[in-house]
N, C-alpha and C positions, 0 to 999 in steps of 0.2 A: 428498232425495238422500243416498245413503250415503257414509260415509268408507270408504276401502279401504286394505288393507295386503297386500302380496304376499310369500309365502315362496318363494324360489328356492334352488336347491342347486348346489353345485359339480359334482355328478354324480348319477346315479340311486342310490337307496338310502341317501341321507345322513340321512333322517329328516324330509323335508318334510311327508309326509302326517300323521304323528303330531304334529308341531309345529303344523301348520295346525289339526288337530283340537283340540289343547290350547288354542290361542288362541280358537277358536270357543267352547269351554266357558268360558274365562276371561271373555271379553266378555259372554257370556250371564249368567254369575254376577254380573257387575258391572252388569247391568240394561239391556244393549243388545240390540236385536233384531238378531240376527247370522245370516249365511248363509255357507256355503262356496261357492267357485266354482273349478272346474278346467275350462278350455275344452276341452281334449283329453286323453284318457287312453288310453294303450296298455296294455291289460290284458285278460286272460281272466276275471278275477275280477269278475263282474257279477251283478246280481240284478234282479228285477222289483220295481217300487214299486207303491203302491196303485192308481195309474192304469193299470197294466199296461205301463208303459214300462220300458226297460232302462237302468240307469246303473251306474257303477262302485260296488262295495261301499265303497270308501274315501270317496266322497262321501255315500253313505247314512249311514255312521257319523259323518262330520263334521256332517251335518245333525242327526242324533240328539243329538250332543254339544251342538249349538246349541239344542236344545230345540224343533226344528221338524220338520215332515214333509219327507222327501226329495222333491225336485222335479227334473224333467228339465232345467230351466234351470241347475241347479248343475253339470251335466256334459253339455253339448250334443253333444259328439263323443267317440265311443269307436272306437278302432282295435283290433279284436279278432283276434288270430292265428287262422288256420284250421288244421285238422288237416293234417298232411303238407305244411305250408308252401305251400299253394295260394293265395297272396295273403292279403290282410287284409280282414276284414269291416268295413264302415263302418256304424256305428250312429249315426244322426243324430236328435237330439231323441227318443231312446228307441226308434227303429224301425230295423230293418235296411234298408240301401239298397244291398245287393250288395257286391261285392268290389272292391278297388282294388289297384294295384301301383305300382312305381317309375315306370312310364311315364305314369300319368295323375294322380299325386298332386298335382303342381304346378298343373295346370289346376283340379283339384277344390278345392284350397286357396283359390282366389279366391272361390268361392261359399261355402265354409265360413266364411270370415271374417265374412260378413254374418250367418250364424247365430250366431256367437260374440257379435257386437255386440248382436243382438236378445236373446239370453239374458241377457247382462250387464245390459242396460238394464232388463229386466224385474225382476231382483233389485234393481237400483239404486233402483227406485221403491218398493220394499216394505220395505227394511231400513235400520237405522242403520249397520251395519258389514258389510262384505264381506271375508272373509279368502280371498285368492286363492292357489291353489297352482300353481306352475310344474311343469315336467316335465324330467327329465334335467338337462342343463346349458344355460345361456343362451349359451354360447360354442361351440356346435357350428357352426363358421363356414361349413361347406359347406351347412348347412340353414337358415341364418338369414334368407335373403332374403325368404321368405314366412312368417315365424314367426307362429303364432297361439296360442302357448302360454306363452312366456316374456316377453321384452321387448316383443314385439308386443302382448301383453295389458297389460303394465305401461303402455305408451304409450296404449293404448285407454282404460284406466281412470284414467289419470293417477295411478297407484298408486306409493307409495314401496315399495322392495324391501328385505327383510332376507335376506341371503345366508347359507346354512347349509353347514357342512362337517362331516364325520364324522372326528373325531380318532382314533377307534379303528382306522380304516383306515390311518392314518399320512399324512404329507405335507400336514398341514393348512395350513402356511404357504404352500407352493407352490400348493395348490389354491385358496385364497382370493385370494392375490396374483395368481396367474395368471388367474383368472376376471375379477377387476376390471380387470386390465391389458388383457385382450383385448376388453373391451367398448368400443364406440364412445363418444365423448364424451357424446352425448346420452343414451345408455343408462346410462353410468356415473353420471350425475346422479341416476338413480333409486335407486341403492344408498345407503341411509341407515345401515345397521348390518350387523354380521355376528353369527352365532351359532356357537359351537364345540359340537358335539353329541357325545354318548356318551363323555364323559371318564371314565376309570377312575382311581380314587384321589381324593385330596383336591384339590378345585378351586383352593384357595388357593395350591397349589404352582405353578399356571400363571400367576401374576401377571405374571411377566416375559414370558411368551408373549403375554398379552393386550396388554401395552404394545407389543411388537414388531408384532403384527398391526395395531394401531391406527395405528402409524407407517407401515407399508408399504402399507396399504390406504387410509388417509386417512379412515376412518370408525370410529366407536366399536364395540366389541364389546358387544352387548346382553346377553350371558350365556354362561356355560360350563355346559352341561347334563350332569349326571352320567349315566352309563350305568345303565339300569334294565332289569328284565325285566317283561313284561306279556303278556297273552293276548288279543290282538285279531287278527282276520283280516289277513294281510299283503296289500298292494295287488296284488302280482303273483304271490303264492304262492311267491316266492323268499325263503324265510325264512332269516335269518341268526341266529347265536347272539346273544342279547340282545334279540331281538324275540319270543321265545316263552317264556312262563312255564314254570317247572318243572312237568313232568307233561303238557305238551301233546305232541301227536304230532309226528313229524318234519316233516310237511307244514304244521304250524301250525294255529292255530284256524280253524274253518270258520264262516262267517257264517250266522246263523239269523235269519230275519225276526222270530221270536218271542223272540229272545235279549234278555236284560236286560244292557246294557253300562254302566249308570249308575255302578257302583262303579269300573270301569276308567276311565271318562271322568274321574271326580272325582280318582282317584289320579294319573292322568297330568297333569291340569291343575294340581293342587296341586304336583306335582314341578316342572313347568315354571315356574309362577308364582314359586316360591321361587328358581329358578335364573336367571331373567331380571330385568333392570332394567325393571320394568313402567312406571315413570315415563317412561323413554326410549321404550318401545314406544308409550305413549299420546301422547307428544310427536310421534313419527313419524306416528302415525295422524292426529292433529289437524292437523299442519302440512302433511303431504302433500308434493307436489313444488313 
């Protein structure tokens, strides 16, 4: 049975995907059989894997960072926008299952939850560590009743959660404190640490900020990750400054099945390892909930 740790964010685009990828590589480097898991991904940036099934490029790269072949169980559900906003294509276990809309998504979610459980249990039986990625924010209160991607998955996997915020956007105190405060008591018990991502300048200058965050959220800050540039495909092709290495096109790097991303994986993992309290991360992983 695997140990799990989940990366959730205060919003979309705070760096969950890259931090998940980095942890996958770090655990792999430390000798653990590691796999990524994202139950549901809303993205148009997908690719076919060796078995002919379609999953998100972000999970493909996370798998490669883990040193394993991508598998459909790592991303069982994709909601793929269709041209001209004609609903959303549902890709389930790598295969298209038609389109869905706001009128039938609640009903469909009931059956999708069982697919999430099956996919997770398959990974759980094969690996030592599963690094789970959430989506968006866990406190979209109007959507949380049938959640199958954030706290719903944390509860399913009994996974401790590390909550990430992007300080480069501003509002890091409000976003972290607000997210923790809006969680229900049982959900809040899953939050074991926070990460401040994309810090510009000398991280030691944020010592007072770390102390304040730990006081108002009630959990330790696992690290302040400095802002870096790199060249990996962006999850949703909505590339921001800081996600594209100098010389890349405005649309960002494009995934290639034949691409060699090892240097980027190692660079990002080394950067994150140096920025996080890995003793704390391992304690969270081993202790769980």
